[in-house]
C-alpha positions in Angstrom: -27.3 10.2 29.0 -25.4 10.9 25.8 -21.7 11.2 25.9 -20.1 14.1 24.2 -16.8 13.7 22.4 -13.9 15.8 23.7 -12.7 18.4 21.1 -9.5 17.4 19.4 -6.3 18.6 21.0 -4.6 21.2 18.9 -0.9 20.4 18.5 2.0 22.4 17.0 5.6 21.6 16.1 8.2 23.3 18.3 11.3 21.6 16.9 12.2 19.0 14.3 15.5 17.1 14.3 16.4 14.6 11.6 18.1 11.7 13.3 18.5 9.3 10.4 18.9 9.6 6.6 18.6 6.4 4.7 16.0 4.3 2.9 13.8 5.7 5.6 14.3 9.1 7.2 13.5 9.5 10.9 12.7 12.9 12.4 12.1 13.5 16.1 9.4 16.1 16.5 9.0 18.1 19.8 5.4 19.0 19.9 3.2 21.1 22.3 -0.5 20.6 22.9 -3.0 23.4 23.4 -2.1 23.6 27.1 1.6 24.0 26.4 2.7 20.5 27.4 5.6 19.3 25.4 6.1 15.8 24.1 8.0 14.0 21.4 7.1 11.8 18.4 9.2 10.0 15.8 8.2 10.3 12.2 9.4 7.8 9.6 9.4 9.2 6.0 10.4 7.6 2.8 8.0 9.2 0.3 4.5 8.4 -1.0 3.4 5.2 -2.6 1.1 3.9 -5.4 -0.7 0.5 -5.2 -2.8 -1.2 -7.8 -4.9 -4.3 -7.9 -4.9 -5.6 -11.5 -7.9 -7.8 -12.2 -9.1 -9.7 -15.3 -12.9 -9.4 -15.4 -13.3 -12.1 -18.0 -11.2 -14.8 -16.3 -12.2 -13.5 -12.8 -8.6 -13.4 -11.5 -6.3 -10.8 -10.0 -2.6 -10.3 -10.2 -0.9 -10.3 -6.8 2.7 -10.6 -5.6 4.4 -12.3 -2.7 7.7 -11.0 -1.4 9.8 -11.4 1.7 9.3 -8.4 4.0 12.0 -7.4 6.6 9.5 -6.2 9.3 7.6 -9.5 9.0 10.8 -11.5 9.3 11.7 -9.5 12.4 8.3 -10.4 13.8 9.0 -14.1 13.1 6.6 -14.3 10.1 8.3 -16.1 7.2 5.3 -16.7 4.9 5.0 -13.8 2.4 1.8 -11.9 2.4 -0.6 -11.7 -0.6 -0.1 -8.1 -1.8 -1.2 -5.9 -4.7 1.7 -4.5 -6.7 3.0 -1.4 -5.0 6.0 0.9 -4.7 7.3 4.3 -4.0 6.5 7.2 -6.3 9.7 8.6 -7.9 10.4 12.3 -7.8 8.4 14.1 -10.5 6.3 11.0 -11.2 2.5 10.9 -10.8 0.8 8.3 -8.7 -0.8 6.8 -11.8 2.5 6.5 -13.6 4.0 4.9 -10.5 1.2 2.3 -10.3 1.7 1.4 -14.0 5.5 1.1 -13.5 5.2 -1.0 -10.4 2.6 -3.3 -12.1 5.0 -3.8 -15.0 8.1 -4.3 -12.8 6.5 -6.7 -10.3 4.0 -8.6 -12.4 4.8 -8.0 -16.1 1.3 -6.6 -16.7 0.7 -3.6 -18.9 -2.2 -1.7 -17.4 -5.0 0.1 -19.2 -7.3 2.6 -17.5 -6.8 3.1 -13.7 -9.8 3.4 -11.4 -8.8 5.6 -8.4 -10.1 4.1 -5.1 -8.6 6.4 -2.5 -5.4 8.1 -1.1 -4.8 7.0 2.4 -2.2 7.5 5.1 -0.8 4.0 5.8 0.0 4.5 9.5 -0.4 8.2 10.4 0.7 7.8 14.0 4.3 7.2 12.9 4.7 6.9 9.1 4.5 9.9 6.7 3.4 7.8 3.7 0.3 8.6 1.6 -0.7 5.6 -0.4 -2.6 6.1 -3.7 -4.8 3.1 -4.3 -6.1 2.0 -7.8 -8.0 -0.8 -9.5 -7.1 -1.7 -13.1 -8.7 -4.2 -15.4 -6.3 -6.2 -17.7 -6.5 -9.1 -20.1 -4.3 -12.1 -20.7 -2.8 -10.3 -23.6 -1.6 -7.5 -21.3 0.8 -9.9 -19.5 3.8 -9.1 -21.6 6.7 -9.8 -19.2 7.5 -12.2 -16.4 7.7 -9.4 -13.7 9.5 -10.3 -10.5 10.6 -6.8 -9.5 14.0 -5.1 -10.0 17.0 -7.2 -9.1 18.9 -4.0 -8.2 16.3 -3.4 -5.4 16.6 -7.0 -4.0 12.8 -7.3 -4.1 12.4 -11.0 -4.6 8.9 -10.5 -5.8 7.0 -13.5 -7.0 3.9 -12.6 -9.2 0.9 -14.8 -9.2 -2.7 -14.8 -10.5 -5.3 -15.7 -8.0 -9.0 -16.2 -8.5 -11.1 -13.3 -7.2 -13.4 -15.9 -5.5 -10.3 -17.0 -3.5 -9.4 -13.4 -2.7 -12.9 -12.9 -1.5 -12.8 -15.9 0.7 -9.5 -14.8 2.2 -10.9 -11.3 2.8 -14.1 -12.6 4.4 -12.0 -14.9 6.7 -9.8 -12.1 7.8 -6.8 -13.7 6.1 -5.6 -10.8 3.9 -3.0 -9.2 6.2 -1.8 -6.5 3.9 -4.0 -3.4 4.5 -3.7 -1.9 1.1 -4.6 -5.1 -0.6 -7.5 -5.7 1.8 -8.8 -2.2 1.0 -8.5 -2.8 -2.8 -10.2 -6.3 -2.6 -13.1 -4.8 -0.6 -13.4 -1.9 -3.1 -13.5 -4.3 -6.0 -16.1 -6.5 -4.2 -18.3 -3.5 -3.6 -17.9 -2.2 -7.2 -18.1 -5.6 -9.0 -19.6 -8.3 -6.8 -20.4 -10.3 -9.9 -16.6 -11.1 -10.2 -16.5 -12.9 -6.9 
């Protein structure tokens, strides 16, 4: 006997109360479902983001970053994740421009053409962040600065080139713990398996 999925519950916002303004804004929503039952959810908002995985198809490497992350430190994880360069989109800036800016700030790589992969909600149950994901080929000549992030933002970013074969092994072993980077590595593997 086949199971039938229940229809999605329609939900509407009754009230929204901003309870924190800062790097992240927190809003408490009072919602009602289609039967009139009220409940609350907290929404964390700090804008939308752009993320790019720069890769050199000739040398079969990718440019990644490692940085200390406060939520991981809180969870007792001191080893920085392997991450694709990423950051928040500034007011009036396109996702593509933000991806280029972040790649330059964090890795010192000047990007050429961007290949759009997807725009995804990072954690839609709580976080109001849409992440725009890109792939971007580069060459050794495009590494024009040391990167490292902005000192004023206390990023502590350490750029590094890693072989695509190693990224593929880490991805296959379930060892890429940053979701945006995992998605970008998988997208590149599907598009260009010859690089791995």
